[in-house]
N, C-alpha and C positions, 0 to 999 in steps of 0.2 A: 504494500500500500503505499510507504512511503517513497517508494522508488516512482511510483506513478504520479505522484504528487509533485515530487521533484521534476519528472519530464515535462508535467506541463507548466511547471512554473519558469522552466527555462525556456520551452518552446513557444510561449504564448507570446511575448513582446516582440522577438525576433521575428514570427510568420507575421504578425499585425503589420509590421513595415514592410514585409516583404510582397503583403498582399498589393500595396501600390507599385504600379506599373513601373514609373520612372527608378525607385529603388531596386526592383528586381533588374533592370537594366544594369543600374551601377554597379550592382553584387557580381551580375554576370562578365561586364566588362574588366573590372578590376581583377577577378580571379582569372580572367583569360592571361590579361597582363602579365601574371606571375606565373601559369603553368602552361603557356602557349610553347615555350621552347621543348618543355617535356613530350608534350602531344604531338609535337612535329618530329621530334628525335624519334619516338615509338613508331609512328606510322610514316616515316620519311621513305618517300617511294625512287625505286632506283629505276632512271628510265631505259627502256628497252629499243622504243623508237618515238618519234616527236609526239603521238600520240597516246602510247601506251605506257603507263607507269605501275610497279607492281610494288606494293610496300613490302621493305624488306623481312618483317617480321610474319608474313605468309610465305615467303620464300623458306623461313627456318620451318614453319609448320608443315609444309608440304614437304620439304626435303627429309625431316625426320619422321613423318609418317610413311614415306617411301622406303627410308632405311628400314624401319621396323618390319614393315610388311614383308621385305625381301630377305631380312636376317632371320625373322621366325616363320619361314616359307609360307608365306600368306595366311598366318594365323586367323585371320578375321573369315577364311572359309573354312579351312581345315579343323578349328574349334568351334564354330558355330552351332553345330550339334551337340558337343558337348556343354557347352556355355547353357543351353536350353536344360539339360538334365540337371545340371548342377543348381541352376534356380528353380527345379522343382523338388530338389531335395532327394534326387537319385544317389548320391555319393555322400550322404551326411554320415553314414554310419563310418567312412574313413576318418571323419574328424572327431568322431568319440574314442579312437584310440589317444592312449597318453602321449605326451613329448616325448618319452623315452622311445616311442616305436619310430618319433620321425627322425629323432638326432641321437648320436651317441653323448653318455654323459659329458658334462665339460669338464669333469675332472681329469677324464682320460687324455684331452689333448689342449694346449693353449689355444690354439688356432684350429678349428674344424671346418674343411672345406673352405679355408679362407674366411670363415666369418669369426667374427667376436662371441664369446661365450655370452655376453649379456644379450646378443641380438637372439640367440639361440633360446633363451629363456623366455623372450619376449613372444618368439613365435608358438612358444607352447601355450599362452594364454588363449582363452574362448573369444575374447572381444564382447561386444554389447548388443550385437543386433543380427540377424540374419542376413544369407545372401539376398534374398528377395527383398526385404526392407533396405538394405544399404544399397542395393540397384535404384529403387525407388526415389531414396533420399538424394541421390545423386542426381538422377533423372528429372527429378523436381525441381533443380539448380538450372535446367538446359532446356527442358520444355516448357515454353511460355511463349513470349511476345517474338522472338526469334523466329518460332514455325507458323506463327500467325500475321506477323507484321512484316517481319524480316523478309519473308519468300516474297510477298509483293513488293518490297522495295528492288528485291533483286531482280524478278521480272520487269519492272518497270524501266530499269536501267540498263538490263541484259538482256532483255526479250525471252521466250520461252527457251531458248538454248540455256540458258543460265544453270535451269534445271538439270540437265544432264551434267554439268560439273559440280553441283552441289551434291548429287548422288554419289559422283565420285570422291568428293571431299570428306564425304560421311563414312563411303566404303575404308578409304585409306585411314581415315581417322580411328577404325577401331584398332588398327594395330598398335597405333599412340596410346590408346585408352588400356590396353593390354599391358603393355610395358609400364606404365606409371603406375596402374592400381596394384600391381604384384610387388612393385617396390614399396609402394604406402602401406601394405600391411606385412612385408618382410623387416622392416626398419621401424615399425610404431612403438611407441612408448606404451607401457600399461601398468597405472598405479596399483596399490595393493587393494584397493576398493573395486578393481575392474576397469576402472574409467580410463578409454583410449584415447592417445594422443597420437596421430599421425599426419601423413602428407610430405609433399617434398621439402619440407623444410628439416625432417627427420632422415629421411634417405640422402640428403645431401650433405648432412653433418655427419652420420655412422657411416653412409656407401662410401663416402670418399675420403673419411679417416682411414679405413681398412685399407684403402688405397695408397696411403702416405701423403692425401691431399686434406689433411683436415681444416688448416688456416683457409684454403679457397673454399672449401666444403660450407665452412660455418659463414664467409661473406655471402655465398650466393644464397644460403637458407634464411638471413638476415635480411637481403635483399627479397626475397620472394615473400617473406613473412609481411613485410612494409606493403609489398603490394596487394597481397591477398586483403589486407585490413583496409585498405583503402578501396579497393575494387568492392569490398561487401558493404561499404557505406553509400558509393556511389552507384555502378551498373548493377549491383545485387541488391539493392533496396530503394534508393530515391528515385532510379528511373522506373523500376516496376509499381511503386507506389503512384508515381507522378502519371503513367499511361493508364493504369487502373482509375485512378480518380478522373481523368479527363475522359475516358470511355463512358463509366458512370454518369457523369455530369452530361454529357453530350446526348446518352440515349434518354434520359429523363427530363430534357430541356431545364434542368435547373438554373435560375439565374441568378440566385444568392450566391453574392461573393464570397461568402466564407464556407461553401459549400466543399470545397478543398480541404480546408481546413479540418470541417465535422468528420469527413471521410478519411482523413489522416490519422485524425484521434481514434476513432473506431478501430480503424486498421492496426494501429500501435499496440491497443488495448489486446486484440485478438493474438496478434504475433507474439505480446507478450507473454499471454497464458500457455504458449506453445513452447517458446525458445527456454522458458527459464526450466522447464524440465530435461533439458540437453538431448541428445542424440536419439536416446530412446523414445522421448516423446515425438520428437521431430518423425523420426522414420514412423511411428504407430500413425502418424497422420497422412505422413506423404503416401504411403502404404494403400490409403484408402482413397485419396484425393487424385493422385496421380493416374492411376489404372482407370477410374470411373470416368474423370474429365477426356483422357484420351481415346477412351471408348467411344465417348459422345460426339468428340470433335471426327474422328476418325469415321464413323459410322455415318454422320452427316455428310461427308465428304463423300463416301460410296455410295450413298444415297443419289447424290447429284451425278456421280460418274455413271451409275446404273441407268438413271432416267435420260440422260443424254450419250447412252452407250454408241449411238453411231458416231459422235463427235470425237470418240475416244482415239481411232485410228489417224484423223486430221493433228489432233493436240501432238500425239507422238509424232508426226511428221515434223510440225512445227518445232518440236523440242531437237530432234535429230539435227534438222536442218539449221537450226538456229547455234546450234551447238558448234558445229562446224564451218558453216557457211553464212555467218549471221549478215543482214542487210540493214541498213540505216542504223547500227548500232555504234556507240561511240568507241573505238578502240578495236573494233572488227573482231576477230576471233581471241584474240588475246583478250581484251576487254570482257568478252562474255566469260570468258574460263575464269577470270581474276572474280568477277562479282559473283560466279558460281561458287569457288572456293571461299573466296571471303565472306559470303554468308552462311555456307555451311559450316564454317569453324566457328562463327560466332553462334551459331545456334547450339553446337553440339560440345564446344570448348574441348574437343580431343588436343592433347599437346601441352594445353594452358596449366595441368597439373591439379587444377580445384577438386575434380572427383576422386582423387586419391584420399583427400581429406575423408573424405564420407565413406568411402569403401575399407580405409584402414580400422574403422571400429568393426567389421564384420566378424562373426564367430566361426574361426578356422583355424588349423594350424598348418595349412597348406598356403602361404603367398600366392600362387600361381592361381588356386582356385577362383580365388576374387577377381584377378585380374583378366580371367575368362570370363566369367560373369560380366565383368564390365566394357567388353569388347560388343556388348548388345546394345549398350547406349546410343554411340552414334547411329546403329543401325535403326534403332526405334525411333529415336529424335529428327533424324536427318533422311536415311533412305525410306521410310514410312510415313510419317508425319508431315514433314516438310514435302515428299513428293505428291502426297494428296491434298496439300493445299495449292500446290503448282498446278497441279492435274485442274483441280476447281477453277483457278483463277483462267488457265489458257481456254478451256473449254466454254466456259461462262463468257468470257471476252471474245470467241469466236460469234456467239449470239448479241452480244448487248454492245460490245465495242465500248465498254465504259472507262477504257485508258489505253493509253497511248504507249507502245515499246518504244524505248530509248527516250523517253521522257521522266526524269525522274519525280517520285510522288514522295511527299513528307509524311503523310498520314497512311501507313500500312495497314492498320487495322480497318479504316474505313473501307478500302479496296475490297479486303478480303470481306468485310460484313457485307458490302453491295453484292458480290459475287454469291454469296450464301443467301442472302435474301430474294436474288433473282429465281432462284428453284424452289426454295423452303421460305414462305413469306414468312417474316418476323424472326425468323432465326438469330438475327443480330441480337436480340434480347439474351438468346442461350449463348450467343457467343461473349456478349458483355460479361456473363456470369463468367465463362470460360476465362476470360483476360483476367477477372478479377482473383479467380482462384489459383490460375499460373502462376500469376503475381505474388500471390501471398504464399504458393508452394517454394516459389523462388527466391522469395526473401528469408523466409525459415531455414533452409536450407543452406544461403547464403551467409545468415547469422551463423551458422556453425563454421564454415570456412574461415570466415573474420575470425572468431571466437579463438579458434586455434592458432592463428598466426598473432592474436593479441597476448595469448598464455606463452608462446614460443620466445615473444619479446620480452614481456614484463613478468612472467611468473605465472605458477598456477595458485590460485587462491579465491576466496568467496568473494574478497572486496574487488580483486582484480576481474572478476567475473561480473560483477555488478556496474562497475563502472564501464564495460564494453556495453552491456545491454542496455544501460540508459543511453549513450551515446546511439546505438543503433537506432532505437526507438525513436530519437529526437529524429531522427533523420527521415524516419518513415514520413512524421508528419510535415517536415519541412519538404521531402520531395512532393507531396501531394499537394503542397500550398504554393510553391513559386515556380517561376520558368526556369529551367533547370541549364539550357545553353552549355555553356563552357565546363561547367561541373561535370556533366556526363560525358563530354569528350574527354577529360581527366580521368574520369573514373575507369574509362574504355581503356584508354592508354595503359592504366596500372594494370588491369586485369591481362592485358596482353603482353605487359612487361613480363609476365609470369611465365612465359613463352620461353624465355632466355633461359633462366638458370634450370628451370625444369627438363629443359630438352639437353642440355649439358650433361645434368647427372645422370638423366635416363639414357643417353647414350655413353659414359663412361661405365655406367653399372650394368650394360648388356650381358656380361657373362655371369652374373649373378640372376637375371631374369631367366635366360636359359637353365640354368642350373635349377632354377625353382620350378620351372615348368616341366623336366624330365623327370624332377622327384615326384611332382604330383600326378603325371602319367602313369608313371612306373607303379603308383600306389593304385591308381584306379584298374591299371591290368592285372595286379593282384588280388584286387576285389574281383573282379570278373572271374579270374580262375578258381 
């Protein structure tokens, strides 16, 4: 109760000022003047031709995804069937074995297979959530506005062809997710009470220390932790609250200038109830919200596709033609490719390292088991849900022509809502509910990501937790109430800056990933025999 009162006391005067348009613009311009250099550095585009420029961070993401795809012999295809079985619980009996069945006693050797004994000890713990809960907790942070609004933006800029490259980005990203989430479990910390702390911060410090690069690993870990905290306040919080509030106000034509403030306070209270309970409560909520909303959204998309089945061949023709020979699209072939990969990556976060934080809390003694589960994320998020959105947009645009390819739109949610409404009247109401719930689930998952980074930087304790949670809830209200502008540009840059330390660590620790994969596949083979 005290924390809620403190939150309202802190938020009210600031938001009252921010309601004023000129004040909001001043805040935006001032913030941009101090942070613009960082945004430009992260999203600096390397020129390939006069009209085509590719952000260097995107090159790192694609390069890393291709590297892991080839290194692990197309794990996203080879292990897809296994990942479904793991989520279903077919191999849960393997995890019921004692830690001694997985590793020799730490008294036998100082170093075991290149592992530190303290790491082996941690691997013997069960964790806090099931494979399915870890998957939905991580999915809740990625499935959302990127799938609904981001796809519309991608198609408006890159045309139907962007869909093809978006799908490819999802398929390649599956390998990156496998690698980083395997490491997340392998190098996690587990307290005496069973609370798990994991993510790139831990495998960068522990893993690189094993390789004699402890100092370098710690620098990378601190940098990652700072970025994940900043990203949790911005892209994982304020942006979600802002878009949910805007969609709610627009749908119900609310003219009250304080509507955003009231919406933000209500959202903050609901978020508070969930995040106070930690990853177990977050997982118990997301395992219900994510499948439910995903089924409704994908179901509605399938209804549209079935009703307009005759236009499906034409839609795929536009997608394939646009992918390799786009007409009237800025940047031509490369421009479309960039849009597809950029939006696909924005949506599934493969290679960013954020998902490894949620997956590290899983109940397992085999790190690779969760890496295998994690590769389902980009498949569900991008290959399935983003593709469904794209098909609906292309099909309905053939009929209605409500937006022009090659002309960037600003409000992707509105275009997607128009597309669904054109076939299913008033579906925009359901879509608004979906946007709010997806925004909510994204916020609670990113609160966990940010909290883990915060604890890594400032220590583990109740007071540390309270400070972070108050700040997070404060930004929920701020995000709902003001024009974000440069704040979101900066927070997006922070999220993508996480790619740099994460990819460096994952590539350097590739032998450990391979070792854990072989260990788990061997255990499965023994179980079958």
